[in-house]
C-alpha positions as CSV (number, residue, x, y, z in Angstrom):
1,M,42.5,-139.3,145.1
2,Q,40.3,-136.4,146.7
3,L,42.3,-133.3,147.4
4,N,43.7,-133.7,150.8
5,Q,41.7,-131.2,152.9
6,N,44.5,-130.6,154.9
7,L,46.3,-129.1,151.7
8,S,45.2,-126.4,149.7
9,L,45.5,-126.9,145.8
10,R,48.6,-124.4,145.3
11,E,50.5,-126.6,148.2
12,L,50.0,-129.5,146.3
13,L,50.8,-128.7,143.1
14,E,53.9,-126.5,144.5
15,D,54.8,-129.8,146.5
16,A,54.6,-132.2,143.4
17,W,57.1,-130.0,141.7
18,E,59.2,-129.4,144.7
19,Q,59.4,-133.1,145.5
20,V,59.1,-134.2,141.6
21,Y,56.6,-136.6,141.7
22,D,53.3,-136.6,139.4
23,L,49.7,-136.0,140.0
24,R,46.8,-138.1,139.0
25,D,43.2,-139.0,140.2
26,L,42.6,-135.4,141.3
27,T,39.0,-134.0,141.6
28,V,39.4,-130.4,142.7
29,I,36.3,-128.3,143.1
30,T,36.2,-124.5,143.4
31,E,40.2,-124.4,144.9
32,D,42.4,-121.0,143.8
33,A,46.0,-121.2,143.3
34,P,46.6,-117.6,141.2
35,D,50.4,-116.3,140.5
36,L,51.4,-120.0,140.7
37,T,54.8,-121.5,138.7
38,L,54.9,-124.9,137.8
39,G,57.4,-127.1,136.0
40,S,57.8,-130.5,134.4
41,I,55.6,-132.8,136.5
42,E,52.8,-134.6,134.7
43,I,48.8,-134.1,135.9
44,K,47.0,-137.3,135.0
45,S,43.2,-138.4,134.9
46,S,42.2,-135.4,137.0
47,S,39.2,-132.9,137.0
48,F,39.1,-129.2,137.8
49,S,35.9,-127.2,138.4
50,G,35.3,-123.8,139.1
51,C,39.4,-123.5,139.9
52,S,41.1,-120.3,139.5
53,F,44.6,-120.2,138.1
54,L,44.8,-116.5,137.3
55,D,48.4,-115.7,135.7
56,S,50.0,-119.1,136.4
57,R,53.0,-120.2,134.8
58,F,53.0,-124.0,133.8
59,Q,56.4,-124.6,132.1
60,G,57.0,-127.9,130.5
61,T,54.2,-129.3,132.3
62,G,52.3,-132.5,131.4
63,F,48.9,-132.9,131.1
64,D,47.1,-136.2,130.0
65,R,43.4,-136.6,130.2
66,V,42.5,-133.4,132.1
67,V,39.3,-131.4,132.3
68,F,38.9,-128.1,133.3
69,Q,35.7,-126.9,134.0
70,N,34.2,-123.7,134.1
71,C,37.6,-122.4,135.2
72,D,39.7,-119.3,135.0
73,L,42.8,-119.2,133.3
74,S,43.2,-116.0,132.2
75,G,46.8,-114.7,132.0
76,C,48.1,-118.2,132.2
77,S,51.4,-119.2,130.2
78,F,51.4,-123.0,129.4
79,D,55.1,-122.3,127.3
80,R,56.2,-125.4,125.8
81,C,53.4,-127.7,127.7
82,G,52.3,-131.1,126.2
83,L,48.8,-131.5,126.3
84,R,46.6,-134.9,125.6
85,E,43.0,-135.0,125.9
86,V,42.6,-132.2,127.7
87,S,39.4,-130.4,127.6
88,F,38.7,-126.9,128.4
89,L,35.1,-126.4,128.9
90,G,33.2,-122.9,129.4
91,C,36.5,-121.6,130.9
92,R,38.0,-117.8,131.1
93,M,41.4,-117.8,128.9
94,M,41.6,-114.0,128.4
95,G,45.3,-113.7,127.5
96,A,46.4,-117.3,127.9
97,N,49.4,-118.1,126.3
98,F,50.1,-121.5,124.6
99,S,53.2,-120.6,123.0
100,D,55.3,-124.0,121.3
101,C,52.8,-126.3,122.8
102,T,51.5,-129.8,121.6
103,L,47.9,-130.3,122.3
104,S,46.9,-133.7,120.9
105,H,42.9,-134.9,120.8
106,C,42.3,-131.6,123.2
107,R,38.8,-129.6,123.2
108,F,38.2,-125.9,123.4
109,E,34.6,-125.5,124.2
110,D,32.4,-122.4,124.9
111,C,35.6,-120.7,126.3
112,Q,36.6,-116.8,126.5
113,G,39.7,-116.6,124.9
114,K,40.1,-113.0,123.9
115,Y,44.0,-112.3,122.7
116,M,44.8,-115.9,123.3
117,G,48.0,-117.2,122.4
118,L,48.8,-120.0,120.0
119,V,52.4,-119.4,118.6
120,V,53.9,-122.4,116.9
121,C,51.3,-125.2,118.8
122,D,50.5,-128.4,117.1
123,L,46.8,-128.6,117.6
124,K,46.6,-132.7,116.5
125,H,43.3,-133.7,116.2
126,S,41.6,-130.8,118.2
127,V,38.6,-129.3,118.6
128,M,37.4,-125.1,118.9
129,E,33.6,-125.1,119.5
130,D,31.6,-122.0,120.2
131,C,34.9,-119.9,121.4
132,S,36.0,-116.3,121.1
133,L,39.7,-115.9,120.3
134,Y,39.3,-112.4,119.5
135,G,42.5,-110.6,118.4
136,G,44.7,-113.4,119.3
137,S,47.8,-114.8,117.5
138,L,47.8,-118.3,115.6
139,S,50.9,-117.5,114.1
140,R,52.7,-120.4,112.6
141,C,50.0,-122.9,114.3
142,R,49.8,-126.0,112.7
143,L,45.9,-126.3,112.4
144,S,45.5,-128.6,109.5
145,K,44.5,-131.5,111.8
146,A,42.1,-129.7,113.6
147,K,38.3,-128.6,113.8
148,V,37.0,-125.5,114.3
149,D,33.2,-124.7,114.6
150,R,31.2,-121.5,115.3
151,C,34.3,-119.5,116.6
152,D,34.9,-115.9,116.7
153,F,38.2,-115.4,115.1
154,T,37.8,-111.6,114.6
155,R,41.0,-109.8,114.5
156,C,43.3,-113.2,114.4
157,D,46.7,-113.6,113.4
158,F,46.9,-116.6,111.1
159,S,50.5,-115.3,109.8
160,G,52.3,-118.7,108.6
161,A,49.7,-120.8,109.8
162,E,49.1,-124.4,108.6
163,L,45.1,-124.7,107.4
164,S,44.9,-126.6,104.6
165,G,41.7,-128.7,105.2
166,L,40.2,-126.5,108.1
167,D,36.3,-125.1,107.6
168,F,35.7,-121.4,108.5
169,S,32.2,-121.3,107.1
170,H,30.6,-121.2,110.6
171,C,33.3,-119.0,112.1
172,T,33.7,-115.0,112.2
173,I,37.1,-114.4,110.5
174,D,36.7,-110.6,110.0
175,G,40.3,-108.4,110.0
176,A,42.2,-111.5,110.6
177,T,45.5,-111.6,109.2
178,W,46.6,-114.5,106.6
179,T,49.6,-115.6,104.8
180,I,47.7,-116.4,101.3
181,D,49.3,-119.2,100.0
182,K,48.5,-120.9,103.7
183,L,44.6,-120.6,102.7
184,K,44.7,-123.5,99.5
185,N,42.0,-126.4,100.4
186,V,40.5,-124.2,103.5
187,T,36.4,-123.7,103.2
188,V,35.0,-120.3,103.5
189,T,31.5,-118.9,102.7
190,T,31.2,-116.6,99.4
191,A,31.5,-113.3,101.7
192,Q,34.1,-114.8,103.3
193,A,35.9,-115.2,99.9
194,V,35.4,-112.0,98.5
195,D,37.2,-110.5,101.7
196,L,39.9,-112.6,101.2
197,A,40.2,-112.4,97.4
198,R,40.7,-108.4,98.4
199,L,43.1,-109.1,100.4
200,M,45.4,-110.6,97.5
201,G,44.8,-107.2,95.6
202,L,41.9,-108.6,93.5
203,N,39.0,-106.2,92.4
204,I,36.0,-107.8,93.0
205,V,33.0,-106.4,90.1
206,P,29.4,-107.3,90.7
């Protein structure tokens, strides 16, 4: 359904939460709902384009087949949310927090996610392409069934993350933090391998 012209995006979402009903088939363009608080409802088969959810809090909210395109999600909290087939395309996500989330078949493309948090997340068959997560935390994240390509993970925290099968060869990983025994079956370039070897205390000679 189209957004009710007499109801703002904030009013629509807050009403759904207060009245405990799910939302589906929304098409929302250039609406703002900063500092929103939303709980356990489902948003399905919907798209948000050019919208701002700055510093909003989604707590246990479910997102199913949702597209966020050119949206501002900076400072948002998606604590304990379930996301299935959700796409974030060209979004600003500075400091966004996805702690303890399940992200199944999701896509992050061309997003700016400096200091973003994906702590204790499970990224099942999800993809990150052309994204910057500079200084972000993926601690204890399950990434072994995910794909990353052309992403900037400079100074990111991967401590305790499950990484087996991941290919970082087209990504930037300078200054990242790792749990060494979690790097088994990870693909890196020769230069990246030298840096990782130094973290293990190896002395590299010509």
